[in-house]
Backbone as CSV, one residue per row, in Angstrom:
resi,resn,N_x,N_y,N_z,CA_x,CA_y,CA_z,C_x,C_y,C_z
1,MET,0.852,-1.170,0.000,0.000,0.000,0.000,0.894,1.228,0.000
2,ASN,0.502,2.198,-0.773,1.246,3.451,-0.776,0.425,4.538,-0.074
3,ILE,1.075,5.661,0.171,0.459,6.728,0.960,-0.769,7.327,0.270
4,LYS,-0.789,7.376,-1.065,-1.964,7.914,-1.771,-3.195,7.065,-1.500
5,ILE,-3.038,5.763,-1.531,-4.160,4.857,-1.236,-4.550,4.989,0.232
6,PHE,-3.555,4.991,1.124,-3.831,5.100,2.560,-4.621,6.368,2.878
7,ASP,-4.245,7.480,2.285,-4.911,8.755,2.575,-6.371,8.776,2.132
8,GLN,-6.754,7.910,1.225,-8.144,7.848,0.759,-9.041,7.001,1.665
9,ILE,-8.455,6.238,2.568,-9.239,5.386,3.464,-9.870,6.253,4.550
10,PRO,-11.166,6.107,4.778,-11.812,6.885,5.842,-11.286,6.501,7.233
11,ALA,-11.312,7.444,8.134,-10.911,7.186,9.519,-11.794,6.114,10.138
12,ASN,-11.226,5.410,11.105,-11.960,4.410,11.880,-12.475,3.263,11.001
13,THR,-11.641,2.826,10.046,-12.031,1.803,9.085,-11.077,0.619,9.127
14,VAL,-11.628,-0.594,9.103,-10.815,-1.781,8.867,-10.556,-1.825,7.370
15,PHE,-9.293,-1.736,6.968,-8.995,-1.656,5.537,-8.264,-2.864,4.977
16,ALA,-7.886,-3.803,5.828,-7.274,-5.045,5.352,-7.447,-6.110,6.420
17,THR,-7.626,-7.348,5.996,-7.759,-8.471,6.920,-7.047,-9.681,6.324
18,GLY,-6.777,-10.652,7.168,-6.158,-11.869,6.668,-5.974,-12.905,7.745
19,ILE,-5.371,-14.002,7.339,-5.076,-15.131,8.222,-3.608,-15.488,8.013
20,THR,-2.901,-15.761,9.098,-1.492,-16.144,8.999,-1.131,-17.051,10.166
21,ALA,0.057,-17.587,10.108,0.543,-18.444,11.187,1.127,-17.609,12.316
22,ASN,0.965,-18.125,13.518,1.623,-17.567,14.689,3.012,-18.220,14.745
23,ALA,3.853,-17.839,13.785,5.164,-18.457,13.623,6.057,-17.523,12.823
24,VAL,7.330,-17.857,12.750,8.272,-17.103,11.924,7.724,-17.066,10.498
25,GLY,7.759,-15.903,9.887,7.202,-15.724,8.552,5.757,-15.258,8.583
26,GLY,5.149,-15.284,9.747,3.786,-14.781,9.945,3.841,-13.653,10.954
27,LEU,2.892,-13.654,11.891,2.913,-12.612,12.921,3.777,-12.998,14.118
28,ASN,3.985,-14.278,14.343,4.913,-14.784,15.364,4.751,-14.091,16.716
29,MET,3.523,-14.040,17.206,3.251,-13.400,18.488,3.766,-14.251,19.655
30,SER,3.562,-15.570,19.575,4.050,-16.461,20.632,4.662,-17.736,20.078
31,GLY,4.692,-17.874,18.757,5.363,-18.999,18.127,4.670,-20.341,18.248
32,THR,3.357,-20.343,18.472,2.644,-21.609,18.672,2.335,-22.326,17.372
33,GLY,2.409,-21.627,16.250,2.067,-22.227,14.967,0.580,-22.188,14.649
34,GLU,-0.248,-21.796,15.620,-1.692,-21.697,15.396,-1.998,-20.602,14.378
35,LEU,-3.211,-20.652,13.832,-3.649,-19.594,12.924,-4.031,-18.352,13.714
36,LEU,-3.667,-17.205,13.173,-4.081,-15.920,13.725,-4.835,-15.159,12.648
37,TYR,-5.906,-14.526,13.052,-6.683,-13.655,12.177,-6.247,-12.237,12.497
38,TRP,-6.092,-11.408,11.474,-5.609,-10.049,11.709,-6.459,-9.030,10.962
39,ALA,-6.399,-7.793,11.469,-7.128,-6.687,10.856,-6.273,-5.424,10.972
40,ALA,-6.162,-4.688,9.871,-5.491,-3.392,9.863,-6.577,-2.326,9.991
41,VAL,-6.400,-1.425,10.948,-7.430,-0.431,11.266,-6.837,0.973,11.170
42,LYS,-7.477,1.825,10.376,-7.066,3.229,10.318,-7.733,3.970,11.472
43,GLY,-6.929,4.740,12.189,-7.440,5.490,13.331,-7.985,6.843,12.942
44,ASN,-8.352,7.602,13.949,-8.924,8.939,13.737,-7.869,10.014,13.540
45,ALA,-6.600,9.709,13.807,-5.527,10.704,13.699,-4.655,10.441,12.469
46,ASN,-5.257,9.868,11.425,-4.550,9.534,10.192,-3.380,8.593,10.459
47,ASP,-3.583,7.694,11.421,-2.620,6.675,11.768,-3.285,5.312,11.601
48,TRP,-2.582,4.251,11.918,-3.171,2.931,11.796,-2.439,1.947,12.693
49,ALA,-3.055,0.790,12.875,-2.445,-0.285,13.652,-2.986,-1.614,13.147
50,LEU,-2.218,-2.667,13.406,-2.612,-4.017,13.024,-2.836,-4.819,14.300
51,TYR,-3.999,-5.470,14.394,-4.374,-6.266,15.544,-4.592,-7.711,15.113
52,CYS,-4.366,-8.650,16.036,-4.580,-10.053,15.699,-5.193,-10.806,16.872
53,SER,-5.787,-11.957,16.541,-6.447,-12.787,17.545,-6.641,-14.187,16.975
54,ARG,-6.879,-15.152,17.848,-7.289,-16.488,17.390,-8.774,-16.486,17.043
55,ASN,-9.502,-15.477,17.491,-10.920,-15.318,17.173,-11.027,-14.670,15.795
56,ARG,-11.845,-15.215,14.923,-11.917,-14.704,13.547,-12.859,-13.519,13.356
57,ASP,-13.636,-13.157,14.351,-14.591,-12.058,14.229,-13.855,-10.718,14.161
58,ILE,-14.057,-9.985,13.087,-13.341,-8.725,12.865,-13.628,-7.711,13.969
59,ASP,-14.871,-7.613,14.417,-15.190,-6.673,15.493,-14.464,-7.052,16.780
60,TYR,-14.349,-8.348,17.047,-13.618,-8.811,18.226,-12.128,-8.450,18.094
61,ILE,-11.550,-8.736,16.936,-10.131,-8.434,16.718,-9.868,-6.953,16.925
62,ARG,-10.722,-6.146,16.368,-10.570,-4.691,16.466,-10.647,-4.195,17.912
63,ALA,-11.548,-4.760,18.684,-11.757,-4.306,20.057,-10.807,-4.955,21.072
64,PHE,-10.479,-6.246,20.876,-9.756,-6.992,21.903,-8.478,-7.671,21.411
65,GLY,-8.175,-7.531,20.122,-6.998,-8.207,19.575,-5.696,-7.639,20.111
66,ASP,-4.641,-8.413,19.947,-3.309,-7.978,20.343,-2.726,-7.093,19.247
67,LYS,-2.163,-5.963,19.643,-1.526,-5.075,18.665,-0.170,-5.657,18.289
68,VAL,0.121,-5.633,17.007,1.409,-6.104,16.503,2.375,-4.920,16.547
69,HIS,3.538,-5.118,17.178,4.471,-4.017,17.388,5.698,-4.057,16.491
70,PHE,6.045,-5.206,15.951,7.281,-5.329,15.189,7.033,-5.146,13.701
71,GLU,7.764,-4.188,13.114,7.569,-3.848,11.706,7.765,-5.049,10.789
72,ASP,8.755,-5.892,11.073,8.975,-7.044,10.196,7.807,-8.017,10.243
73,HIS,7.144,-8.144,11.380,5.954,-9.002,11.471,4.803,-8.395,10.679
74,ILE,4.627,-7.085,10.789,3.570,-6.394,10.041,3.779,-6.606,8.544
75,LEU,5.007,-6.415,8.102,5.306,-6.530,6.677,5.262,-7.971,6.180
76,ASN,5.254,-8.948,7.091,5.061,-10.348,6.692,3.655,-10.585,6.149
77,VAL,2.691,-9.786,6.609,1.293,-10.038,6.217,0.687,-8.922,5.371
78,MET,1.350,-7.779,5.305,0.757,-6.651,4.603,1.838,-5.808,3.937
79,ALA,1.646,-5.499,2.676,2.587,-4.635,1.960,2.267,-3.181,2.276
80,ALA,3.255,-2.468,2.792,3.080,-1.040,3.108,4.408,-0.339,2.868
81,ASP,4.371,0.793,2.177,5.618,1.506,1.914,6.074,2.276,3.161
82,LYS,7.242,2.893,3.061,7.837,3.582,4.214,6.958,4.703,4.750
83,GLU,6.299,5.437,3.854,5.441,6.536,4.296,4.236,6.033,5.082
84,VAL,3.675,4.926,4.667,2.558,4.326,5.404,3.056,3.802,6.756
85,MET,4.213,3.169,6.768,4.748,2.636,8.023,5.075,3.754,9.011
86,LYS,5.412,4.945,8.538,5.673,6.080,9.435,4.426,6.462,10.209
87,ARG,3.250,6.115,9.688,1.993,6.460,10.355,1.496,5.359,11.279
88,TYR,2.281,4.289,11.398,1.866,3.183,12.275,1.876,3.659,13.732
89,ARG,0.824,3.329,14.465,0.663,3.705,15.874,1.151,2.540,16.741
90,HIS,2.360,2.679,17.288,2.944,1.603,18.093,2.386,1.544,19.469
């Protein structure tokens, strides 16, 4: 994703979702190998964050999911250029 596309996304919107392994090459939150469901959410301050959970419900992930903090893990599941990554809310 590039900054032009990101800037067109409305605030408070889930703009990407997916499924990956809880392992190296995925989100690797605890290394269990289980599936994790994730959602990228644009905030109200033109920022964003990626959350994940074993629960597949997007509303649950958004409200109660674990925030992903490591850039390399984020980039394992979502393509984002440097300008978009600068807006990530850690």
